[in-house]
C-alpha positions as CSV (number, residue, x, y, z in Angstrom):
1,X,0.0,0.0,0.0
2,X,1.7,3.2,-1.2
3,X,0.4,6.5,-2.3
4,X,2.5,9.4,-3.5
5,X,0.9,12.6,-4.9
6,X,3.0,14.9,-7.1
7,X,1.7,18.4,-6.3
8,X,4.0,20.4,-8.6
9,X,6.4,23.2,-7.5
10,X,8.9,20.4,-6.5
11,X,6.6,19.2,-3.7
12,X,5.3,15.6,-3.2
13,X,3.0,14.2,-0.6
14,X,3.5,10.8,0.9
15,X,0.4,9.2,2.5
16,X,1.2,7.9,6.0
17,X,-2.1,6.0,6.2
18,X,-2.8,7.3,9.7
19,X,-5.6,5.4,11.4
20,X,-5.2,2.9,8.4
21,X,-7.0,5.5,6.2
22,X,-6.0,7.0,3.0
23,X,-5.9,10.8,2.7
24,X,-5.7,11.4,6.4
25,X,-2.2,12.4,7.4
26,X,1.0,12.5,5.4
27,X,4.4,14.0,4.8
28,X,5.2,16.8,2.3
29,X,8.6,16.4,0.6
30,X,10.2,19.5,-0.8
31,X,12.9,18.5,-3.3
32,X,15.2,21.5,-3.0
33,X,19.0,21.5,-2.8
34,X,18.3,21.0,1.0
35,X,15.7,18.2,1.0
36,X,13.0,19.2,3.4
37,X,10.1,17.3,4.9
38,X,7.1,18.8,6.5
39,X,5.5,16.6,9.2
40,X,6.2,12.9,9.9
41,X,2.8,11.8,11.2
42,X,2.7,9.3,14.1
43,X,5.1,6.5,14.5
44,X,2.9,3.8,12.9
45,X,3.2,5.9,9.7
46,X,7.0,5.9,9.6
47,X,7.2,2.6,7.5
48,X,5.0,4.2,4.9
49,X,7.1,7.4,4.9
50,X,10.3,5.4,4.5
51,X,8.9,3.4,1.6
52,X,7.6,6.6,-0.1
53,X,11.1,8.2,0.2
54,X,12.7,5.2,-1.4
55,X,10.1,5.3,-4.2
56,X,11.0,9.0,-4.8
57,X,14.7,8.1,-4.8
58,X,15.6,10.1,-1.7
59,X,18.2,8.7,0.6
60,X,17.6,9.2,4.3
61,X,21.1,10.6,4.8
62,X,20.3,13.3,2.2
63,X,17.5,14.8,4.2
64,X,18.5,18.2,5.7
65,X,15.3,19.4,7.5
66,X,12.2,17.9,9.1
67,X,9.7,20.6,9.9
68,X,7.0,20.1,12.4
69,X,4.1,22.5,12.2
70,X,3.2,21.6,15.8
71,X,3.9,18.8,18.2
72,X,0.6,17.1,18.4
73,X,1.3,13.4,18.0
74,X,-0.6,12.8,14.8
75,X,1.7,15.3,13.2
76,X,5.0,14.9,15.1
77,X,4.8,11.7,17.1
78,X,7.0,9.8,14.6
79,X,9.7,12.4,14.4
80,X,12.0,10.8,17.0
81,X,11.6,7.3,15.4
82,X,12.2,8.6,11.9
83,X,15.2,10.8,13.0
84,X,17.1,7.6,13.9
85,X,17.3,6.9,10.1
86,X,18.4,10.4,9.1
87,X,21.9,11.1,10.4
88,X,22.2,14.6,8.9
89,X,18.7,16.0,9.5
90,X,17.6,18.7,11.9
91,X,14.1,18.9,13.3
92,X,12.6,22.4,13.1
93,X,9.9,23.3,15.6
94,X,8.3,26.2,17.4
95,X,10.3,27.4,20.4
96,X,7.4,26.3,22.7
97,X,7.5,22.8,21.3
98,X,11.2,21.9,21.6
99,X,11.3,20.9,25.3
100,X,8.4,18.6,24.8
101,X,10.1,16.8,22.0
102,X,13.3,16.5,24.1
103,X,11.1,15.1,27.0
104,X,7.8,13.8,25.6
105,X,6.4,12.8,29.0
106,X,3.7,15.5,29.0
107,X,2.8,14.9,25.4
108,X,2.3,11.3,26.1
109,X,0.2,11.9,29.2
110,X,-2.0,14.5,27.3
111,X,-2.6,12.1,24.4
112,X,-3.5,9.2,26.8
113,X,-6.0,11.5,28.5
114,X,-7.7,12.1,25.1
115,X,-7.3,8.7,23.4
116,X,-7.3,6.3,26.3
117,X,-6.8,2.7,25.5
118,X,-6.3,3.5,21.8
119,X,-3.1,5.4,22.5
120,X,-0.6,2.5,21.9
121,X,-2.2,1.5,18.6
122,X,-2.3,5.1,17.4
123,X,1.1,6.5,18.6
124,X,3.6,4.1,20.1
125,X,6.6,4.5,20.2
126,X,7.3,8.1,20.9
127,X,11.1,8.7,21.1
128,X,12.8,11.8,22.6
129,X,14.7,14.1,20.2
130,X,18.0,15.5,21.5
131,X,18.1,19.3,21.7
132,X,21.2,19.3,19.5
133,X,19.2,17.8,16.7
134,X,16.6,20.6,16.8
135,X,16.3,24.1,15.4
136,X,13.7,26.6,16.6
137,X,12.0,29.2,14.4
138,X,10.3,32.3,15.6
139,X,7.7,34.4,13.9
140,X,8.9,35.7,10.5
141,X,12.1,33.7,10.6
142,X,13.1,32.3,7.2
143,X,15.1,29.4,5.8
144,X,16.8,29.1,2.4
145,X,16.4,25.6,1.1
146,X,17.7,26.3,-2.4
147,X,19.2,29.1,-4.5
148,X,15.7,30.4,-5.4
149,X,13.7,28.8,-2.6
150,X,12.8,30.3,0.8
151,X,10.5,29.2,3.6
152,X,9.1,31.8,6.0
153,X,7.8,30.8,9.4
154,X,4.7,32.4,11.0
155,X,3.6,32.0,14.5
156,X,-0.1,31.0,14.1
157,X,-1.8,30.0,17.4
158,X,-5.4,29.1,17.5
159,X,-5.2,25.4,17.2
160,X,-2.1,25.3,19.4
161,X,0.2,27.9,21.0
162,X,3.2,26.1,19.6
163,X,2.0,26.1,16.0
164,X,4.0,27.3,13.0
165,X,2.7,27.9,9.5
166,X,5.3,27.8,6.8
167,X,5.0,29.9,3.6
168,X,6.8,28.6,0.5
169,X,8.1,31.3,-1.9
170,X,8.1,28.9,-4.9
171,X,4.5,27.7,-4.8
172,X,3.1,30.7,-2.9
173,X,1.6,28.0,-0.6
174,X,1.5,27.6,3.1
175,X,1.9,24.4,5.1
176,X,-0.9,25.0,7.5
177,X,-0.9,21.9,9.9
178,X,-4.2,22.3,11.6
179,X,-4.4,26.1,11.7
180,X,-7.3,26.5,9.3
181,X,-8.9,23.1,9.7
182,X,-9.2,19.7,8.1
183,X,-9.8,19.0,4.4
184,X,-12.1,16.0,4.0
185,X,-10.8,14.5,0.8
186,X,-13.3,11.7,0.8
187,X,-15.8,14.2,-0.5
188,X,-13.7,15.3,-3.5
189,X,-15.2,12.3,-5.4
190,X,-18.6,13.7,-4.7
191,X,-17.6,17.1,-6.2
192,X,-17.6,18.7,-2.8
193,X,-14.9,20.7,-1.1
194,X,-15.4,20.4,2.6
195,X,-13.4,21.8,5.5
196,X,-14.1,21.9,9.3
197,X,-12.1,23.6,12.0
198,X,-9.9,21.5,14.3
199,X,-10.5,22.7,17.8
200,X,-8.8,19.9,19.8
201,X,-7.5,20.5,23.4
202,X,-6.0,22.1,25.1
203,X,-4.9,25.4,23.6
204,X,-7.8,26.1,21.2
205,X,-8.6,29.8,20.8
206,X,-11.2,30.9,18.2
207,X,-10.0,34.5,17.9
208,X,-6.4,33.4,17.2
209,X,-7.6,30.9,14.7
210,X,-9.5,33.5,12.7
211,X,-6.5,35.9,13.0
212,X,-4.3,33.2,11.5
213,X,-6.7,32.9,8.5
214,X,-6.5,36.7,8.1
215,X,-2.7,36.5,8.1
216,X,-2.8,33.9,5.3
217,X,-5.0,36.3,3.3
218,X,-2.7,39.2,4.0
219,X,0.5,37.4,2.7
220,X,-1.3,36.3,-0.5
221,X,-1.4,32.6,0.0
222,X,-2.5,30.8,-3.2
223,X,-2.6,27.2,-2.0
224,X,-2.9,25.6,1.4
225,X,-1.1,22.4,2.2
226,X,-3.2,20.8,5.0
227,X,-1.9,18.5,7.6
228,X,-5.2,16.6,7.1
229,X,-4.9,16.3,4.0
230,X,-3.5,17.5,0.8
231,X,-3.5,20.7,-1.1
232,X,-6.3,23.2,-1.7
233,X,-5.9,25.7,-4.5
234,X,-9.0,27.5,-3.3
235,X,-8.0,29.5,-0.2
236,X,-11.1,31.7,-0.3
237,X,-13.3,28.7,0.1
238,X,-11.2,27.5,3.0
239,X,-11.6,30.9,4.8
240,X,-15.3,31.0,4.0
241,X,-16.0,27.6,5.5
242,X,-13.8,28.4,8.6
243,X,-15.8,31.6,9.2
244,X,-19.1,29.6,8.7
245,X,-18.3,26.7,11.0
246,X,-16.2,28.1,13.8
247,X,-18.9,30.3,15.4
248,X,-21.3,27.3,15.1
249,X,-18.8,25.1,16.9
250,X,-18.4,27.6,19.7
251,X,-22.1,28.5,20.1
252,X,-23.0,24.8,20.2
253,X,-20.5,24.2,22.9
254,X,-21.7,27.1,24.9
255,X,-25.3,25.7,24.9
256,X,-24.0,22.3,26.1
257,X,-21.8,24.0,28.7
258,X,-24.8,25.9,30.1
259,X,-27.1,22.9,30.1
260,X,-24.8,20.2,31.6
261,X,-22.6,20.4,34.7
262,X,-20.4,17.3,33.9
263,X,-17.5,17.7,31.5
264,X,-18.1,14.3,29.8
265,X,-21.8,15.2,29.2
266,X,-20.9,18.6,27.9
267,X,-18.4,17.1,25.4
268,X,-20.8,14.4,24.4
269,X,-23.7,16.8,23.7
270,X,-21.4,19.2,21.9
271,X,-20.1,16.5,19.6
272,X,-23.6,15.1,19.0
273,X,-25.2,18.5,18.2
274,X,-22.3,19.6,15.9
275,X,-22.5,16.3,14.1
276,X,-26.2,16.8,13.5
277,X,-25.6,20.2,12.0
278,X,-22.8,18.8,9.8
279,X,-24.9,15.9,8.7
280,X,-27.9,18.1,7.8
281,X,-25.5,20.5,5.9
282,X,-24.0,17.6,3.9
283,X,-27.4,16.0,3.2
284,X,-28.4,19.2,1.5
285,X,-25.2,18.8,-0.6
286,X,-26.3,15.3,-1.6
287,X,-24.1,13.3,0.8
288,X,-26.0,10.3,2.2
289,X,-25.9,9.3,5.9
290,X,-24.0,6.1,5.1
291,X,-21.1,7.9,3.5
292,X,-17.7,6.7,5.0
293,X,-16.7,10.3,5.6
294,X,-18.9,10.4,8.7
295,X,-16.7,7.8,10.4
296,X,-13.8,10.2,10.5
297,X,-15.9,13.3,11.1
298,X,-17.4,11.6,14.2
299,X,-13.9,11.0,15.6
300,X,-12.7,14.5,14.8
301,X,-15.8,16.1,16.4
302,X,-15.3,14.1,19.5
303,X,-11.8,15.4,20.0
304,X,-12.7,18.9,18.8
305,X,-15.6,19.0,21.4
306,X,-13.1,18.3,24.2
307,X,-11.2,21.4,23.1
308,X,-14.3,23.5,22.8
309,X,-15.4,22.7,26.4
310,X,-11.9,23.0,27.7
311,X,-11.8,26.5,26.1
312,X,-15.0,27.5,27.8
313,X,-13.9,26.2,31.2
314,X,-10.7,28.3,30.9
315,X,-12.7,31.4,29.8
316,X,-14.9,31.1,32.9
317,X,-11.9,30.9,35.2
318,X,-10.4,34.1,33.8
319,X,-13.6,36.1,34.4
């Protein structure tokens, strides 16, 4: 099972088959003088990444940079494992993320709190990364990866405080991680572009998320390379759907937060009610209730609802 997408502008995408699904999470390969990867996905995806690189004719020792948009384990959990095969590579991460890659104890504990008994199947093993193998990039820092290629890093919280977005001067595209949401590629075959915000715990902030989308607009982004999954060449539609769904997510969570006292009940009702809104919306677009996209939407909304309620709890504490 192997899937490589050639995206043009010297960029390829290797499917990591996260959750044993196609088009869920992958690694972008930028074939510059300094070969650069964006994301590794989780450790179970590393064999797929390695096979993809071999298929592309890229030797592991020739990889110069591995960029992590953020350190959530579905994006970065496999970095330590993969780095063992890349003797000359440096991992680039937000300054707030480096210490958690060096000592992933809190990352592991946080993921276990969210994913419970599924943790080992989804993420194990998570290996620490020595500080000397890491580079940190601050807001507006840049990196030349070739004579005519430059990557510019932007601090884009909203999904996470340790989130970088990376603008590529060649493609005029941005590697967005989870900043402006998830692209549900399963619906492409139905002729439907569909995006939802990713509001997972525990640093979700809706105002910062919308500000990041405004930043993308201001720098003239022409394509968005999603962490989940693939490239959109229609940024305006991405922003439009983010602005449509994000207030609905927050308002739905507020209603559940007011109605129920228990965190688990608040999360469950938020997830259920958002799912109902999404299902009604997609039904109007001709998507039937038995479409497989609903399996992954259900999982995403469960995690996003935890982040929404967590955000409201924190808001109340600061009043």
